[in-house]
A tleap script that builds the chain and sets N, CA, C and O, in Angstrom:
source leaprc.protein.ff14SB
mol = sequence {
  NMET LYS LEU LYS GLU LEU GLN ASP ALA MET
  ILE ALA ALA MET LYS ALA LYS ASP LYS PHE
  ARG LYS ASP ALA ILE SER ALA LEU VAL SER
  ALA VAL LYS LYS LYS GLY ILE ASP ASN CYS
  ARG ASP ASN ILE PRO ASP GLU MET ALA ASN
  GLU ALA ILE LEU LYS GLU ILE LYS SER VAL
  LYS GLU GLN ILE ASP THR CYS ALA PRO GLN
  THR VAL PRO SER CYS TRP LYS ASN ILE LYS
  ASN ALA MET ARG CSER
}
set mol.1.N position { 0.849 -1.170 0.000 }
set mol.1.CA position { 0.000 0.000 0.000 }
set mol.1.C position { 0.896 1.235 0.000 }
set mol.1.O position { 1.933 1.270 0.663 }
set mol.2.N position { 0.489 2.214 -0.732 }
set mol.2.CA position { 1.271 3.440 -0.829 }
set mol.2.C position { 0.938 4.374 0.328 }
set mol.2.O position { -0.174 4.369 0.856 }
set mol.3.N position { 1.919 5.167 0.703 }
set mol.3.CA position { 1.731 6.147 1.769 }
set mol.3.C position { 0.595 7.100 1.404 }
set mol.3.O position { -0.206 7.469 2.264 }
set mol.4.N position { 0.523 7.489 0.167 }
set mol.4.CA position { -0.529 8.406 -0.296 }
set mol.4.C position { -1.917 7.792 -0.084 }
set mol.4.O position { -2.857 8.489 0.297 }
set mol.5.N position { -2.039 6.487 -0.334 }
set mol.5.CA position { -3.324 5.809 -0.126 }
set mol.5.C position { -3.716 5.834 1.345 }
set mol.5.O position { -4.879 6.048 1.687 }
set mol.6.N position { -2.732 5.612 2.210 }
set mol.6.CA position { -3.004 5.670 3.653 }
set mol.6.C position { -3.438 7.076 4.068 }
set mol.6.O position { -4.387 7.240 4.835 }
set mol.7.N position { -2.738 8.081 3.555 }
set mol.7.CA position { -3.085 9.453 3.900 }
set mol.7.C position { -4.481 9.813 3.395 }
set mol.7.O position { -5.236 10.499 4.085 }
set mol.8.N position { -4.823 9.354 2.201 }
set mol.8.CA position { -6.164 9.604 1.660 }
set mol.8.C position { -7.236 8.913 2.506 }
set mol.8.O position { -8.304 9.474 2.747 }
set mol.9.N position { -6.939 7.689 2.954 }
set mol.9.CA position { -7.883 6.961 3.805 }
set mol.9.C position { -8.054 7.669 5.143 }
set mol.9.O position { -9.155 7.707 5.692 }
set mol.10.N position { -6.970 8.227 5.667 }
set mol.10.CA position { -7.050 8.952 6.935 }
set mol.10.C position { -7.899 10.214 6.771 }
set mol.10.O position { -8.701 10.539 7.647 }
set mol.11.N position { -7.732 10.907 5.684 }
set mol.11.CA position { -8.533 12.114 5.420 }
set mol.11.C position { -10.008 11.750 5.292 }
set mol.11.O position { -10.874 12.458 5.805 }
set mol.12.N position { -10.294 10.630 4.598 }
set mol.12.CA position { -11.686 10.189 4.456 }
set mol.12.C position { -12.285 9.843 5.816 }
set mol.12.O position { -13.450 10.145 6.075 }
set mol.13.N position { -11.501 9.213 6.682 }
set mol.13.CA position { -11.987 8.870 8.019 }
set mol.13.C position { -12.247 10.129 8.839 }
set mol.13.O position { -13.207 10.185 9.608 }
set mol.14.N position { -11.395 11.138 8.677 }
set mol.14.CA position { -11.610 12.397 9.396 }
set mol.14.C position { -12.884 13.072 8.914 }
set mol.14.O position { -13.661 13.588 9.717 }
set mol.15.N position { -13.099 13.067 7.599 }
set mol.15.CA position { -14.313 13.687 7.052 }
set mol.15.C position { -15.562 12.958 7.512 }
set mol.15.O position { -16.612 13.567 7.718 }
set mol.16.N position { -15.437 11.621 7.674 }
set mol.16.CA position { -16.571 10.822 8.128 }
set mol.16.C position { -16.731 10.860 9.648 }
set mol.16.O position { -17.665 10.277 10.198 }
set mol.17.N position { -15.804 11.558 10.320 }
set mol.17.CA position { -15.799 11.660 11.784 }
set mol.17.C position { -15.729 10.281 12.435 }
set mol.17.O position { -16.367 10.023 13.455 }
set mol.18.N position { -14.940 9.406 11.823 }
set mol.18.CA position { -14.716 8.051 12.332 }
set mol.18.C position { -13.384 8.051 13.086 }
set mol.18.O position { -12.336 7.737 12.523 }
set mol.19.N position { -13.449 8.407 14.364 }
set mol.19.CA position { -12.236 8.586 15.165 }
set mol.19.C position { -11.437 7.292 15.287 }
set mol.19.O position { -10.213 7.311 15.165 }
set mol.20.N position { -12.108 6.178 15.525 }
set mol.20.CA position { -11.415 4.899 15.687 }
set mol.20.C position { -10.607 4.562 14.435 }
set mol.20.O position { -9.435 4.197 14.527 }
set mol.21.N position { -11.234 4.684 13.271 }
set mol.21.CA position { -10.559 4.378 12.005 }
set mol.21.C position { -9.427 5.375 11.735 }
set mol.21.O position { -8.347 4.991 11.285 }
set mol.22.N position { -9.681 6.636 12.011 }
set mol.22.CA position { -8.673 7.679 11.796 }
set mol.22.C position { -7.447 7.424 12.665 }
set mol.22.O position { -6.315 7.551 12.199 }
set mol.23.N position { -7.669 7.064 13.925 }
set mol.23.CA position { -6.550 6.797 14.833 }
set mol.23.C position { -5.748 5.584 14.380 }
set mol.23.O position { -4.519 5.590 14.446 }
set mol.24.N position { -6.436 4.548 13.922 }
set mol.24.CA position { -5.749 3.342 13.456 }
set mol.24.C position { -4.910 3.644 12.215 }
set mol.24.O position { -3.757 3.223 12.125 }
set mol.25.N position { -5.481 4.364 11.273 }
set mol.25.CA position { -4.750 4.697 10.043 }
set mol.25.C position { -3.612 5.660 10.350 }
set mol.25.O position { -2.540 5.566 9.752 }
set mol.26.N position { -3.835 6.583 11.274 }
set mol.26.CA position { -2.794 7.516 11.670 }
set mol.26.C position { -1.582 6.786 12.235 }
set mol.26.O position { -0.442 7.165 11.969 }
set mol.27.N position { -1.831 5.738 13.015 }
set mol.27.CA position { -0.727 4.939 13.557 }
set mol.27.C position { 0.048 4.259 12.428 }
set mol.27.O position { 1.274 4.166 12.484 }
set mol.28.N position { -0.665 3.786 11.408 }
set mol.28.CA position { 0.007 3.161 10.268 }
set mol.28.C position { 0.827 4.182 9.481 }
set mol.28.O position { 1.951 3.895 9.069 }
set mol.29.N position { 0.267 5.364 9.277 }
set mol.29.CA position { 0.994 6.422 8.565 }
set mol.29.C position { 2.278 6.765 9.319 }
set mol.29.O position { 3.339 6.921 8.715 }
set mol.30.N position { 2.173 6.877 10.624 }
set mol.30.CA position { 3.352 7.183 11.439 }
set mol.30.C position { 4.410 6.089 11.322 }
set mol.30.O position { 5.599 6.380 11.199 }
set mol.31.N position { 3.973 4.829 11.362 }
set mol.31.CA position { 4.914 3.716 11.263 }
set mol.31.C position { 5.616 3.708 9.903 }
set mol.31.O position { 6.820 3.465 9.821 }
set mol.32.N position { 4.860 3.974 8.844 }
set mol.32.CA position { 5.446 4.002 7.493 }
set mol.32.C position { 6.427 5.156 7.375 }
set mol.32.O position { 7.514 4.987 6.821 }
set mol.33.N position { 6.062 6.329 7.888 }
set mol.33.CA position { 6.966 7.482 7.819 }
set mol.33.C position { 8.238 7.236 8.625 }
set mol.33.O position { 9.330 7.611 8.198 }
set mol.34.N position { 8.096 6.611 9.785 }
set mol.34.CA position { 9.266 6.306 10.607 }
set mol.34.C position { 10.197 5.353 9.868 }
set mol.34.O position { 11.414 5.538 9.872 }
set mol.35.N position { 9.629 4.344 9.242 }
set mol.35.CA position { 10.434 3.390 8.465 }
set mol.35.C position { 11.142 4.133 7.328 }
set mol.35.O position { 12.301 3.847 7.029 }
set mol.36.N position { 10.461 5.069 6.705 }
set mol.36.CA position { 11.070 5.856 5.638 }
set mol.36.C position { 12.198 6.729 6.131 }
set mol.36.O position { 13.226 6.857 5.466 }
set mol.37.N position { 12.017 7.335 7.297 }
set mol.37.CA position { 13.064 8.187 7.868 }
set mol.37.C position { 14.285 7.345 8.201 }
set mol.37.O position { 15.422 7.765 7.983 }
set mol.38.N position { 14.040 6.151 8.733 }
set mol.38.CA position { 15.150 5.267 9.102 }
set mol.38.C position { 15.926 4.771 7.887 }
set mol.38.O position { 17.098 4.416 8.009 }
set mol.39.N position { 15.293 4.742 6.724 }
set mol.39.CA position { 15.932 4.116 5.563 }
set mol.39.C position { 16.184 5.048 4.382 }
set mol.39.O position { 17.334 5.264 4.000 }
set mol.40.N position { 15.133 5.596 3.809 }
set mol.40.CA position { 15.342 6.275 2.527 }
set mol.40.C position { 14.778 7.692 2.446 }
set mol.40.O position { 14.978 8.365 1.435 }
set mol.41.N position { 14.095 8.155 3.456 }
set mol.41.CA position { 13.517 9.504 3.509 }
set mol.41.C position { 12.397 9.740 2.491 }
set mol.41.O position { 11.221 9.749 2.855 }
set mol.42.N position { 12.755 9.931 1.228 }
set mol.42.CA position { 11.762 10.274 0.209 }
set mol.42.C position { 11.379 9.043 -0.610 }
set mol.42.O position { 12.119 8.062 -0.682 }
set mol.43.N position { 10.213 9.129 -1.214 }
set mol.43.CA position { 9.734 8.063 -2.092 }
set mol.43.C position { 9.815 6.698 -1.425 }
set mol.43.O position { 10.562 5.825 -1.866 }
set mol.44.N position { 9.051 6.524 -0.373 }
set mol.44.CA position { 9.046 5.269 0.366 }
set mol.44.C position { 8.464 4.180 -0.542 }
set mol.44.O position { 7.323 4.294 -0.989 }
set mol.45.N position { 9.242 3.124 -0.817 }
set mol.45.CA position { 8.746 2.054 -1.690 }
set mol.45.C position { 7.552 1.326 -1.063 }
set mol.45.O position { 7.425 1.264 0.160 }
set mol.46.N position { 6.686 0.781 -1.910 }
set mol.46.CA position { 5.506 0.073 -1.430 }
set mol.46.C position { 5.884 -1.098 -0.528 }
set mol.46.O position { 5.212 -1.358 0.470 }
set mol.47.N position { 6.960 -1.803 -0.875 }
set mol.47.CA position { 7.372 -2.957 -0.064 }
set mol.47.C position { 7.713 -2.504 1.363 }
set mol.47.O position { 7.374 -3.183 2.333 }
set mol.48.N position { 8.378 -1.365 1.481 }
set mol.48.CA position { 8.758 -0.848 2.791 }
set mol.48.C position { 7.510 -0.438 3.579 }
set mol.48.O position { 7.429 -0.675 4.785 }
set mol.49.N position { 6.557 0.165 2.909 }
set mol.49.CA position { 5.305 0.548 3.556 }
set mol.49.C position { 4.554 -0.692 4.025 }
set mol.49.O position { 4.015 -0.715 5.131 }
set mol.50.N position { 4.521 -1.725 3.183 }
set mol.50.CA position { 3.843 -2.968 3.546 }
set mol.50.C position { 4.507 -3.629 4.747 }
set mol.50.O position { 3.821 -4.160 5.620 }
set mol.51.N position { 5.837 -3.601 4.799 }
set mol.51.CA position { 6.559 -4.164 5.944 }
set mol.51.C position { 6.163 -3.453 7.236 }
set mol.51.O position { 5.933 -4.094 8.262 }
set mol.52.N position { 6.086 -2.133 7.176 }
set mol.52.CA position { 5.725 -1.352 8.363 }
set mol.52.C position { 4.298 -1.666 8.799 }
set mol.52.O position { 4.026 -1.788 9.993 }
set mol.53.N position { 3.395 -1.795 7.842 }
set mol.53.CA position { 2.000 -2.105 8.155 }
set mol.53.C position { 1.886 -3.489 8.785 }
set mol.53.O position { 1.191 -3.661 9.786 }
set mol.54.N position { 2.563 -4.469 8.204 }
set mol.54.CA position { 2.520 -5.829 8.752 }
set mol.54.C position { 3.109 -5.882 10.158 }
set mol.54.O position { 2.615 -6.619 11.011 }
set mol.55.N position { 4.155 -5.108 10.401 }
set mol.55.CA position { 4.760 -5.057 11.729 }
set mol.55.C position { 3.769 -4.490 12.745 }
set mol.55.O position { 3.671 -4.990 13.865 }
set mol.56.N position { 3.036 -3.447 12.355 }
set mol.56.CA position { 2.043 -2.862 13.250 }
set mol.56.C position { 0.911 -3.849 13.529 }
set mol.56.O position { 0.443 -3.948 14.664 }
set mol.57.N position { 0.472 -4.573 12.513 }
set mol.57.CA position { -0.587 -5.568 12.698 }
set mol.57.C position { -0.117 -6.651 13.668 }
set mol.57.O position { -0.862 -7.058 14.559 }
set mol.58.N position { 1.115 -7.114 13.492 }
set mol.58.CA position { 1.667 -8.132 14.386 }
set mol.58.C position { 1.718 -7.612 15.814 }
set mol.58.O position { 1.382 -8.336 16.751 }
set mol.59.N position { 2.130 -6.377 15.984 }
set mol.59.CA position { 2.213 -5.772 17.312 }
set mol.59.C position { 0.849 -5.710 17.979 }
set mol.59.O position { 0.721 -6.020 19.164 }
set mol.60.N position { -0.167 -5.313 17.231 }
set mol.60.CA position { -1.527 -5.231 17.782 }
set mol.60.C position { -2.025 -6.619 18.161 }
set mol.60.O position { -2.629 -6.789 19.220 }
set mol.61.N position { -1.781 -7.616 17.310 }
set mol.61.CA position { -2.193 -8.986 17.620 }
set mol.61.C position { -1.544 -9.463 18.916 }
set mol.61.O position { -2.207 -10.075 19.754 }
set mol.62.N position { -0.260 -9.187 19.081 }
set mol.62.CA position { 0.449 -9.595 20.295 }
set mol.62.C position { -0.116 -8.889 21.522 }
set mol.62.O position { -0.252 -9.498 22.584 }
set mol.63.N position { -0.443 -7.614 21.379 }
set mol.63.CA position { -1.016 -6.875 22.501 }
set mol.63.C position { -2.363 -7.457 22.905 }
set mol.63.O position { -2.651 -7.601 24.093 }
set mol.64.N position { -3.174 -7.787 21.930 }
set mol.64.CA position { -4.492 -8.355 22.213 }
set mol.64.C position { -4.338 -9.734 22.856 }
set mol.64.O position { -5.047 -10.061 23.808 }
set mol.65.N position { -3.421 -10.533 22.339 }
set mol.65.CA position { -3.224 -11.887 22.873 }
set mol.65.C position { -2.710 -11.882 24.306 }
set mol.65.O position { -2.998 -12.810 25.063 }
set mol.66.N position { -1.955 -10.859 24.693 }
set mol.66.CA position { -1.397 -10.824 26.042 }
set mol.66.C position { -2.369 -10.255 27.073 }
set mol.66.O position { -2.101 -10.330 28.272 }
set mol.67.N position { -3.485 -9.691 26.632 }
set mol.67.CA position { -4.475 -9.164 27.570 }
set mol.67.C position { -5.200 -10.315 28.258 }
set mol.67.O position { -5.513 -11.333 27.641 }
set mol.68.N position { -5.456 -10.130 29.536 }
set mol.68.CA position { -6.252 -11.119 30.260 }
set mol.68.C position { -7.678 -11.072 29.723 }
set mol.68.O position { -8.188 -9.990 29.434 }
set mol.69.N position { -8.333 -12.227 29.583 }
set mol.69.CA position { -9.690 -12.246 28.986 }
set mol.69.C position { -10.690 -11.337 29.688 }
set mol.69.O position { -11.546 -10.753 29.024 }
set mol.70.N position { -10.609 -11.198 31.011 }
set mol.70.CA position { -11.580 -10.363 31.713 }
set mol.70.C position { -11.349 -8.874 31.479 }
set mol.70.O position { -12.245 -8.070 31.734 }
set mol.71.N position { -10.154 -8.487 30.993 }
set mol.71.CA position { -9.882 -7.071 30.755 }
set mol.71.C position { -10.156 -6.658 29.318 }
set mol.71.O position { -10.091 -5.474 28.985 }
set mol.72.N position { -10.461 -7.624 28.471 }
set mol.72.CA position { -10.692 -7.334 27.053 }
set mol.72.C position { -12.185 -7.105 26.832 }
set mol.72.O position { -12.979 -8.033 26.986 }
set mol.73.N position { -12.579 -5.874 26.471 }
set mol.73.CA position { -13.997 -5.619 26.192 }
set mol.73.C position { -14.481 -6.473 25.016 }
set mol.73.O position { -13.685 -6.946 24.205 }
set mol.74.N position { -15.769 -6.655 24.944 }
set mol.74.CA position { -16.336 -7.505 23.898 }
set mol.74.C position { -15.998 -7.005 22.498 }
set mol.74.O position { -15.844 -7.811 21.581 }
set mol.75.N position { -15.879 -5.685 22.317 }
set mol.75.CA position { -15.535 -5.171 20.984 }
set mol.75.C position { -14.133 -5.625 20.586 }
set mol.75.O position { -13.885 -5.902 19.413 }
set mol.76.N position { -13.201 -5.704 21.566 }
set mol.76.CA position { -11.851 -6.168 21.266 }
set mol.76.C position { -11.853 -7.643 20.920 }
set mol.76.O position { -11.060 -8.090 20.091 }
set mol.77.N position { -12.737 -8.404 21.549 }
set mol.77.CA position { -12.826 -9.830 21.219 }
set mol.77.C position { -13.252 -9.999 19.761 }
set mol.77.O position { -12.749 -10.877 19.061 }
set mol.78.N position { -14.184 -9.153 19.307 }
set mol.78.CA position { -14.608 -9.213 17.907 }
set mol.78.C position { -13.459 -8.852 16.976 }
set mol.78.O position { -13.283 -9.476 15.929 }
set mol.79.N position { -12.676 -7.842 17.356 }
set mol.79.CA position { -11.529 -7.435 16.537 }
set mol.79.C position { -10.497 -8.550 16.513 }
set mol.79.O position { -9.934 -8.854 15.462 }
set mol.80.N position { -10.249 -9.153 17.652 }
set mol.80.CA position { -9.281 -10.238 17.751 }
set mol.80.C position { -9.689 -11.393 16.838 }
set mol.80.O position { -8.854 -11.946 16.123 }
set mol.81.N position { -10.968 -11.753 16.863 }
set mol.81.CA position { -11.441 -12.838 15.997 }
set mol.81.C position { -11.347 -12.470 14.531 }
set mol.81.O position { -11.032 -13.319 13.696 }
set mol.82.N position { -11.614 -11.217 14.208 }
set mol.82.CA position { -11.529 -10.771 12.812 }
set mol.82.C position { -10.082 -10.793 12.316 }
set mol.82.O position { -9.823 -11.127 11.160 }
set mol.83.N position { -9.138 -10.433 13.199 }
set mol.83.CA position { -7.732 -10.395 12.784 }
set mol.83.C position { -7.175 -11.792 12.576 }
set mol.83.O position { -6.249 -11.975 11.786 }
set mol.84.N position { -7.719 -12.770 13.264 }
set mol.84.CA position { -7.234 -14.140 13.105 }
set mol.84.C position { -7.689 -14.762 11.804 }
set mol.84.O position { -7.055 -15.692 11.306 }
set mol.85.N position { -8.787 -14.259 11.241 }
set mol.85.CA position { -9.280 -14.854 9.991 }
set mol.85.C position { -8.739 -14.172 8.780 }
set mol.85.O position { -9.062 -14.560 7.657 }
savepdb mol mol.pdb
quit
């Protein structure tokens, strides 16, 4: 996925006033930009952006898996099940 596509999706989420989606996409944009700063600065290749996105997804999965079941709200359980499929 291209950085521009992520930024466009974040703008669409802001216009739709979808805070949850905007925050999630914002975290991905930040991760991709950080990866770009660490490596090539400009023109972040799609492969590098995809690596950053996959790393963030893995991190979220690990965070969800380490939560005790009684502390995980039902909405997180739905997200956890969706991410596994």
